[in-house]
C-alpha positions, 0 to 999 in steps of 0.5 A: 185883485192882488193886494200886496201888503206889508205892515198896512194895518192902518189902511188894509180895511179901507182898501178891502171895504172899497173892493167889497162895497158892491155885493153884486160883483162878489161872485165874480171877484177874487181878492188875494191879500199877499202878506209880505212878512208883516210884523203888525196885524195885517195878516189877522185883518186879511184872515178876518175878511176871508172868514166873513165872506163866501169862500174864495172871495178873499184869500190870504197868501202868507209869505216871508218878506221879499219886497213888493216884487215878490208879492206880485210874483206870489199873487200872480202865480195863484190868481185864477180870474179872467183878468187881474189888477194890482192894488196896493193896500194903502190905496183903494178903488172908486166904489161908484165905478168898480162894480161896473168895471168888473161887469164889463170885463166879463165881455172883454177879450183884450190882453190889457185894459186901461182905466183912469185913476185919481191921485189922492193927497190928504191935505189937513184931513181932507182929500184933494184929488186929481184925475189922470187919464189918456187924452190921446186915446179913444174910449172902447177902441181896441188898439193893436199893440203891433201898430200902436203909436205909443206917443199918443199916450205921452206924457201919460204912460202905462202905470200900475194904477191904470193897467188890468191884465188878462191873466192868460196873456200875462202868464204867457209872457213869463215875466218875473218881477225883481224881488227884494227891490223897490220901484218894480212897477216899471217892470210890471207895466213894460216887460209883458208888452212884448208878448201882448196883442192888444189893449182897450181904454175904458171910461172908468175911474177905478184906482185911488192912488194915495199920496203923502205917506212919509214911508212911501217908496216915492218919498224923496228921502226914501228914493235917496236911501233906495237909489240902488234899487232905482238903478237896478230897475233902470238897468233891468229896463235897459236890458229889456230894451235890448231884447226888443226886435226891430220889428217892434219898433214902436214898443222899442221907441216907447221903452227908450222914451221911458228909459230917458225919463228914468235916467232923468229921475235917477239924476234928480235923486242926487239933485235932491240930496243937496249938500249931502252929495258925497264924493262916493255918490258922485262916483256911483252916478258917473259909473252908472252913466258910463254903463248907459253911454256904452249900452244905449249911447243914442238914448243917453245922448238924447237924454243929455240933449233934453235935460240941461240940468244933467249937462250942468252937473258934468260942467260943474262937477255936481257942485251946482246942486249944493245949497240954494238954487243956482241961477243956472238951474233955470236953464233946465226949466227953459230948455227941457222940452218934455212936459214930465221933466218940466213939471218935475223940475218946477216942483223941486224949485217951487216947493223946496227952494233948493236943488 
């Protein structure tokens, strides 16, 4: 287990306690806490756990601040177990299933293992959870990635919370995650697939994904501030897409679909800016769109066809995003066919009342 950690003294103990709850799996467990230059007591907490448990069970990797991607790169470089999984320090694992999962991994040989996860949102001091899984996949069935139809998974896809990689297979992919950049989860869960052979979906609910922190990178205010990072990852994903050979057409189609979602998300970042959308912000978005039109014309055309709210931006010079919901905004909900986009737009409209 690799635990990227930056100023998480409030949460790290909960994460580590969940990983260490089942003593029977300690001998098979390696926890690497990667401290990304924290200025609080994160490193001290990790050091305390390393001293309390048998050597090698918990290790602290101390490094200068370099962002989430740098912690992944540092942890993966030192991981030695048969499989590894990433868990952010403000999240935790399901103690009922985690030990069973570790035991089953001993007998698995697939390059990638998928499991379920739960969104955990704290509502007035109590947790409200939503289970996330893959309705289109069969448990314990080994899928060959060369022939796998990725459409079986949608609207769910490979995520940081669901993937566990075979260490040898991941390292052979030679993927290096972008550093000093947010939103690199997409690189982690997509880029290695080109070199992977197979995967299996196991019926364990492992990851607990904590939602609601004001400083989370997926918080709308944070996304507005860090939109250049999202653009960087989007363009990196486009470049990766362009390297996928035609013989891997299923993977190529899957990555193309995710790029569409990323383009929609990127436009929604600007929609959420509302009245703060400036001329320079509109310019930077138009510049990105010109790059996408040039590099991936078919995907960009398909995105515009599916996302009416993006087309409306062009027709109104982005003016319809200002103030209260414009009546035309509902067109985006009526005509967008993908579940993910429908859900995202509906949440924007129903929760904030503005676009």
